[in-house]
C-alpha positions as CSV (number, residue, x, y, z in Angstrom):
1,M,41.5,-8.4,-31.4
2,D,43.4,-12.4,-32.0
3,G,42.0,-13.4,-35.1
4,T,39.6,-15.7,-33.3
5,P,36.5,-16.5,-35.8
6,L,33.5,-15.7,-33.9
7,K,31.4,-18.6,-33.0
8,Q,28.5,-19.3,-34.9
9,T,26.2,-21.7,-32.3
10,Y,25.7,-21.7,-28.9
11,R,24.5,-24.1,-26.4
12,I,21.7,-23.1,-23.7
13,G,24.4,-23.3,-21.2
14,E,26.6,-20.7,-22.9
15,T,23.9,-18.2,-24.0
16,S,22.4,-18.5,-20.5
17,G,25.9,-17.1,-19.3
18,L,26.2,-14.4,-22.2
19,F,22.9,-12.8,-21.9
20,G,22.3,-13.4,-17.8
21,I,18.9,-15.4,-18.7
22,G,18.3,-18.4,-17.1
23,A,18.1,-21.4,-18.9
24,D,14.4,-22.5,-17.7
25,S,13.4,-18.7,-19.3
26,L,15.3,-20.0,-22.6
27,R,13.2,-23.1,-22.0
28,Y,9.9,-20.9,-21.5
29,Y,10.6,-18.4,-25.0
30,E,10.8,-21.7,-26.5
31,R,7.4,-23.0,-25.8
32,L,6.6,-19.9,-27.1
33,G,7.8,-20.0,-30.2
34,I,9.7,-16.9,-29.3
35,V,13.3,-17.7,-29.6
36,V,13.4,-21.3,-31.0
37,P,16.9,-23.2,-31.0
38,R,17.5,-26.3,-33.7
39,R,18.4,-29.5,-32.1
40,E,21.6,-31.1,-32.6
41,P,20.9,-35.2,-33.3
42,N,21.9,-35.1,-29.4
43,G,19.0,-33.5,-28.3
44,Y,20.9,-30.9,-27.5
45,R,19.4,-27.1,-28.2
46,V,21.9,-25.0,-30.4
47,Y,21.0,-21.1,-30.8
48,D,22.6,-19.2,-33.5
49,L,23.6,-15.6,-34.4
50,S,19.4,-14.9,-35.3
51,D,18.8,-16.5,-32.1
52,M,20.7,-14.0,-30.3
53,Y,19.4,-10.8,-32.2
54,K,16.2,-12.0,-31.1
55,L,17.6,-12.6,-27.4
56,T,19.3,-9.0,-27.1
57,I,15.9,-7.7,-28.2
58,I,14.2,-9.7,-25.6
59,K,16.3,-8.8,-23.0
60,E,15.9,-5.0,-23.5
61,L,12.4,-4.8,-24.1
62,R,11.8,-7.2,-20.5
63,G,13.8,-4.4,-18.8
64,L,11.5,-1.6,-20.2
65,G,8.7,-4.0,-18.6
66,F,7.1,-5.5,-21.6
67,S,5.4,-8.8,-21.7
68,M,6.8,-11.4,-23.1
69,K,2.8,-11.5,-25.3
70,Q,4.0,-7.8,-26.4
71,I,7.6,-8.9,-27.3
72,A,5.9,-11.8,-29.3
73,E,3.2,-9.6,-31.2
74,Y,6.5,-7.6,-31.9
75,L,9.0,-9.9,-33.2
76,E,6.4,-11.0,-35.5
77,G,6.1,-8.7,-38.8
78,Q,9.0,-6.4,-36.9
79,N,9.0,-2.6,-38.7
80,V,9.6,0.6,-37.9
81,D,6.3,2.0,-37.4
82,K,5.8,-1.4,-34.8
83,T,9.1,0.1,-32.9
84,I,7.7,3.4,-32.6
85,A,4.1,2.4,-31.6
86,M,5.6,-0.2,-28.8
87,L,8.0,2.7,-27.6
88,E,5.1,5.3,-26.9
89,D,3.4,2.6,-25.5
90,E,6.1,2.5,-23.0
91,Q,6.1,6.3,-22.6
92,A,2.8,6.3,-21.1
93,I,3.4,3.5,-18.8
94,I,6.1,5.0,-17.3
95,E,4.4,8.3,-16.9
96,R,1.8,6.7,-14.9
97,K,4.3,4.9,-13.2
98,L,6.1,8.4,-12.2
99,D,2.5,9.2,-11.3
100,E,1.8,6.7,-8.7
101,L,5.4,7.0,-7.6
102,K,5.1,10.9,-6.8
103,R,2.0,10.1,-5.1
104,R,3.5,7.2,-2.8
105,Q,6.2,10.0,-1.9
106,V,3.7,12.4,-0.8
107,T,1.7,9.2,1.4
108,L,5.1,8.6,2.8
109,A,6.4,12.1,3.8
110,R,2.8,12.4,5.8
111,R,3.4,9.0,7.6
112,V,6.7,10.0,8.6
113,D,5.2,13.6,9.9
114,T,2.7,11.7,11.6
115,I,5.2,9.7,13.7
116,R,7.3,12.5,14.1
117,T,4.0,14.6,15.8
118,A,3.0,11.8,17.8
119,K,6.2,11.3,19.2
120,G,6.6,15.3,20.3
121,A,2.6,15.5,21.0
122,R,1.5,15.6,25.0
123,I,0.0,12.4,26.6
124,G,-2.8,12.6,28.6
125,A,-3.7,16.2,28.2
126,I,-7.5,16.8,27.3
127,E,-7.9,19.1,24.2
128,I,-10.7,20.8,22.2
129,A,-9.3,20.4,18.7
130,D,-10.5,21.7,15.4
131,R,-10.4,19.0,12.3
132,P,-10.9,19.2,8.8
133,R,-13.5,17.0,7.1
134,R,-11.7,13.7,6.6
135,R,-12.8,11.2,3.9
136,C,-13.0,7.6,4.9
137,M,-13.6,3.8,3.9
138,K,-15.1,2.1,6.7
139,M,-15.7,-1.6,7.5
140,A,-18.3,-2.8,10.4
141,G,-17.3,-5.6,12.5
142,H,-17.4,-6.8,16.2
143,L,-13.9,-6.6,17.6
144,E,-12.7,-7.7,20.9
145,R,-8.8,-9.2,20.0
146,D,-5.9,-7.7,18.1
147,E,-5.7,-10.6,15.2
148,E,-10.0,-9.9,14.5
149,M,-8.5,-6.1,14.1
150,D,-5.9,-6.9,12.1
151,L,-7.8,-9.5,9.7
152,L,-10.5,-7.0,9.3
153,I,-7.7,-4.5,8.3
154,Q,-6.3,-6.5,5.3
155,E,-10.0,-7.7,4.5
156,L,-11.1,-3.1,3.9
157,H,-7.5,-2.8,2.3
158,R,-8.3,-5.3,0.0
159,R,-12.1,-4.5,-1.1
160,S,-10.8,-0.5,-0.9
161,G,-8.4,-1.4,-4.4
162,S,-5.5,-0.4,-5.9
163,T,-5.7,3.4,-5.0
164,M,-5.4,3.0,-1.4
165,P,-1.8,3.3,-0.3
166,H,0.1,0.7,1.2
167,L,-0.9,-0.3,4.7
168,L,2.5,0.4,6.2
169,T,1.4,4.3,5.4
170,V,-2.3,4.5,4.9
171,P,-4.3,6.2,8.4
172,I,-6.2,3.2,10.3
173,G,-8.6,4.3,12.9
174,A,-11.4,1.9,15.1
175,F,-14.9,2.9,16.4
176,L,-14.8,2.3,20.2
177,A,-18.1,0.5,21.5
178,Q,-19.0,2.6,23.8
179,D,-21.9,0.5,25.7
180,A,-19.1,-2.6,25.8
181,I,-17.0,-0.3,27.6
182,M,-18.9,1.3,29.9
183,Q,-20.0,-2.1,31.5
184,G,-16.6,-2.3,32.0
185,A,-14.9,-4.0,28.8
186,T,-11.4,-2.6,26.8
187,N,-10.1,-2.8,24.0
188,V,-13.2,-3.4,21.9
189,Y,-14.6,-2.3,19.0
190,D,-17.8,-1.5,16.4
191,G,-15.3,-1.2,13.3
192,I,-12.7,-0.3,11.3
193,F,-11.5,2.6,9.2
194,F,-8.9,4.5,6.8
195,I,-8.8,8.2,6.3
196,V,-8.3,8.3,2.4
197,E,-6.0,11.9,1.7
198,D,-6.8,11.1,-1.9
199,E,-9.2,13.1,-3.0
200,K,-9.9,11.4,-6.7
201,A,-9.9,7.5,-4.4
202,P,-13.2,6.3,-3.3
203,A,-14.7,6.6,0.1
204,N,-18.1,5.8,1.7
205,F,-18.4,8.1,4.7
206,E,-16.8,11.2,6.2
207,L,-15.8,12.4,9.8
208,P,-17.1,15.8,9.3
209,A,-15.2,19.1,9.9
210,G,-15.3,20.7,13.1
211,Q,-14.5,20.0,17.1
212,Y,-13.7,17.2,18.4
213,L,-12.6,16.3,22.0
214,T,-9.2,14.5,21.9
215,T,-6.6,12.9,24.4
216,R,-3.5,10.6,23.3
217,Y,-2.3,7.8,25.3
218,Q,1.0,5.7,24.9
219,G,1.1,1.9,24.9
220,G,-1.6,-0.8,24.8
221,Y,-5.0,-0.3,24.0
222,E,-6.2,-2.0,27.5
223,Q,-6.2,1.7,28.6
224,N,-8.9,2.7,26.3
225,G,-11.7,1.8,28.6
226,R,-11.1,4.2,31.4
227,L,-9.7,7.1,29.2
228,L,-12.9,7.1,27.2
229,T,-14.5,7.1,30.8
230,K,-12.4,10.0,31.8
231,L,-12.9,11.9,28.2
232,L,-16.9,11.2,28.9
233,D,-16.6,12.7,32.2
234,F,-14.4,16.0,30.7
235,A,-17.4,16.5,28.2
236,R,-20.1,16.3,31.3
237,E,-17.8,18.6,33.4
238,H,-17.9,21.7,30.7
239,A,-21.5,20.7,29.2
240,L,-19.8,20.0,26.0
241,P,-22.6,18.1,24.0
242,L,-21.2,15.0,21.9
243,A,-22.5,14.2,18.5
244,G,-21.1,10.7,17.7
245,Q,-19.5,7.7,18.3
246,P,-16.2,8.1,19.8
247,F,-13.2,6.8,17.7
248,E,-9.3,6.2,18.0
249,L,-6.7,6.9,15.5
250,Y,-3.1,4.4,15.6
251,E,-0.6,7.5,15.3
252,I,2.2,4.6,16.0
253,D,1.5,0.9,16.1
254,N,2.4,-2.6,15.8
255,R,3.3,-1.1,11.8
256,D,5.9,1.1,12.9
257,T,7.4,-0.8,16.3
258,A,7.0,-4.1,17.7
259,D,7.5,-2.6,21.5
260,E,4.1,-2.1,22.6
261,R,5.0,0.7,24.8
262,E,6.0,3.3,21.8
263,F,2.2,3.1,20.2
264,I,0.9,5.9,20.5
265,T,-3.1,6.6,20.2
266,T,-5.2,9.4,19.8
267,M,-8.6,9.2,21.0
268,E,-11.5,11.4,19.6
269,L,-15.4,12.3,20.6
270,P,-16.9,14.7,17.9
271,L,-19.0,17.4,19.4
272,D,-22.2,19.1,18.5
273,A,-20.8,22.2,16.4
274,K,-24.5,24.1,17.4
275,H,-23.4,23.9,20.8
276,T,-19.9,24.6,21.0
277,D,-19.8,28.0,19.5
């Protein structure tokens, strides 16, 4: 050491540099009354060593995710019991965050699996598929444009609350407006839905377990009128009784690619379980 005595006071620029805390944040702490530097006759703020001690605590606690309100309450009458209580609260917060990260990890893995499966799936084949019960959140609305679809998706996600995964990962579907499509329209819908994969999350309807007549198509949604007609013709030719409204599931869409040619969509028609055995 060179024997240089430790400075006893620091101006706001020096303090900001020492702690990596912006000058605006330091002024904010002052307005809150947490760290109030004395003023020199010329009006400059001067931080002493006791202020430095508080700033060290603030920086550490902010890094742990504590709010400024919590920090202010902690610094007022700081003692060991308050320290233990605060750190135990933070432990509980971290546990909740870890649980949320684990759920997020599972959701991301499912989304990756959906995309990979769709990329390797047969396009255009008509099949009868067994589906499990699928819990959903739905919202009705007549839709004829992609922009209308996107707005309704955003609104449904907002209403679904914090338990719904991020829109980039949630499975999305839409009910086809069958009557309009049979009159020659395409890309027309009666509502949208999310498949709710978390059993603890709320849902407002179900796609029941059972058999569904399905096909996949690649590319733009203007194809869906022709393909729905093809599915309905197949059901008639094979005497397959239908049991509900047709819908689409967007396995690869504009969340995943800007190239419409890469879109992959599954169309499904529920079959009447009493007559398909």
